[in-house]
C-alpha positions in Angstrom: 0.0 0.1 0.1 0.8 3.3 -0.5 1.2 6.7 2.5 -2.5 7.2 1.2 -3.8 3.9 1.7 -2.5 3.5 5.4 -4.0 7.0 6.2 -0.2 8.4 5.9 -0.5 12.7 4.6 2.5 14.0 3.8 3.7 17.0 6.2 3.9 20.5 5.2 7.7 21.3 4.7 9.9 23.4 7.5 12.0 26.7 7.6 15.7 25.1 9.3 18.7 27.7 10.1 19.1 29.1 6.4 17.2 27.1 4.7 13.9 25.3 3.4 12.4 22.6 3.5 8.7 22.1 1.4 7.4 19.4 -1.1 9.5 19.4 -4.3 7.7 20.9 -7.7 8.0 20.8 -11.5 9.0 24.9 -11.6 11.8 24.5 -9.4 13.5 22.3 -12.3 16.4 24.5 -13.7 17.4 25.0 -9.9 17.3 21.0 -9.6 18.9 20.4 -12.3 21.8 22.6 -11.2 22.4 20.5 -8.1 21.8 17.5 -9.2 24.7 18.2 -11.9 27.0 19.6 -9.0 26.9 16.3 -7.5 26.5 13.6 -10.2 30.1 11.6 -9.3 28.1 11.4 -5.3 24.8 11.0 -6.8 26.0 8.0 -8.9 26.9 5.9 -5.6 23.9 7.7 -3.8 21.2 6.5 -6.5 22.8 3.5 -7.5 21.2 3.1 -10.9 24.3 4.2 -12.8 24.7 6.2 -14.3 22.5 8.6 -12.9 22.8 11.5 -13.8 24.4 10.7 -16.8 26.6 13.5 -18.6 24.6 14.4 -20.8 21.1 14.6 -18.4 19.2 18.1 -19.2 17.0 20.2 -18.1 14.0 18.3 -20.0 15.4 14.8 -19.1 15.0 16.1 -15.2 11.8 17.8 -15.5 10.1 14.1 -16.4 11.4 13.0 -13.0 10.6 16.3 -11.0 6.8 15.8 -12.6 6.5 12.2 -12.0 7.8 12.6 -8.4 5.4 15.5 -8.0 2.9 13.4 -9.3 4.0 10.2 -6.5 3.5 13.0 -4.0 -0.2 14.5 -4.9 -1.1 10.6 -5.3 0.1 9.6 -2.2 2.1 6.8 -2.9 6.0 8.8 -2.3 6.8 12.1 -0.8 9.7 13.9 -2.2 11.1 17.0 -0.4 13.6 20.0 -1.8 16.3 21.3 0.7 16.6 25.2 -0.7 18.5 28.2 0.9 17.0 31.3 2.5 15.8 32.9 -0.3 15.3 29.8 -3.1 17.8 30.2 -5.1 19.7 27.4 -4.4 18.6 24.1 -4.3 21.0 22.3 -1.7 19.7 18.8 -1.6 16.8 16.9 -1.5 14.9 14.6 1.0 12.6 11.4 -0.6 10.1 9.5 1.9 8.8 5.8 0.1 6.5 3.2 1.8 7.5 -0.1 3.3 6.4 -1.9 0.7 7.3 0.4 -2.2 8.0 -1.2 -5.7 12.2 -0.8 -4.8 11.7 -3.0 -1.9 9.8 -5.7 -3.3 12.6 -8.1 -4.5 15.1 -7.1 -1.9 17.0 -9.2 0.3 16.3 -8.2 3.9 19.1 -8.9 6.9 18.0 -8.0 10.3 20.8 -7.0 13.1 18.1 -6.2 15.8 14.7 -7.8 15.0 14.1 -5.3 13.1 12.6 -5.7 9.4 10.9 -3.8 6.9 8.0 -4.7 7.2 8.1 -3.3 10.7 8.9 0.5 9.7 6.2 2.5 8.2 8.6 4.7 5.9 12.3 4.5 4.9 13.9 8.2 4.5 16.5 8.8 2.5 18.3 12.1 1.5 21.1 14.0 0.0 23.0 17.4 0.0 25.3 19.9 -2.4 28.8 17.4 -1.7 29.8 21.7 -1.2 27.5 21.8 2.0 29.5 19.4 3.6 32.2 21.2 5.2 29.9 23.3 6.3 28.1 20.9 8.7 24.7 21.2 6.9 24.8 17.4 6.0 24.6 16.5 9.8 22.4 20.1 10.5 19.9 18.7 8.2 19.0 15.9 9.3 19.2 16.6 12.9 15.8 19.3 11.8 14.9 16.1 10.0 14.2 14.4 12.6 13.0 16.4 14.4 10.0 17.1 12.2 9.3 13.6 11.4 8.8 13.6 15.2 6.8 15.9 15.4 4.8 16.9 11.9 4.2 13.8 10.9 2.2 10.4 11.2 4.3 7.8 11.1 5.3 5.4 14.5 8.8 4.2 13.0 10.8 6.0 9.8 14.0 4.9 9.4 17.1 6.6 7.8 18.4 5.0 4.9 22.0 5.4 3.7 24.7 2.6 2.0 27.5 1.4 2.5 29.7 3.1 0.4 28.8 6.4 1.7 31.4 7.3 4.0 30.1 10.3 4.5 27.0 10.0 5.3 26.7 7.6 7.3 29.1 8.8 9.9 27.1 11.7 10.1 23.7 9.3 10.9 26.0 7.5 13.5 26.7 11.5 14.9 23.5 12.1 15.6 22.6 8.3 18.0 21.0 6.3 15.1 21.9 2.8 14.9 22.3 0.8 12.2 18.6 -1.6 12.3 18.6 -3.6 9.5 20.3 -4.2 5.7 18.9 -4.9 2.8 20.1 -5.3 -1.0 19.1 -6.0 -4.2 20.8 -7.7 -7.2 20.9 -4.5 -9.6 22.3 -2.4 -6.5 26.3 -2.1 -5.7 26.0 -1.6 -2.6 24.0 -3.3 0.2 22.0 -0.1 1.9 21.0 0.2 5.3 18.7 1.4 7.6 19.2 3.4 10.4 16.5 4.1 13.8 
């Protein structure tokens, strides 16, 4: 079931310290495309669908992606949020919420570390930020704010934060906030094992 079928409606975005989180919409296409291409090498590993984005990934290609994500958000199947600077002139990253029975997970092999598995969570949350913001600690500041947002503004009971084994910087950020690795999942198409933290 998608989120809406489970009675989980999307929360509004929020304003953080120097940034804004709000639903991603097609009109964000130019700023989003620039952010994606600026972190292209990182996203090859983050996305696990190489080569995404390809070298010739155009604004028009990105628009197709954004239109699909906007439709999924409005239909309650997947929720996607952009992260922008305070005056909304630059995209800093993106946040994605998927339900535990999303198509992405249907062929996954799940390995639990503490008895937790995919069926016991109600959402998986993944995110990325521009590599250029890492040195300023923005990744950690955003994740800390997102964890509060998930707790305070959503009807979720047990979300998990997703990453994968290749993303050492993101793993360190997640673990620095006291989250523990609960389970892993593998799909044949993936290069790296994905980790779920809560």
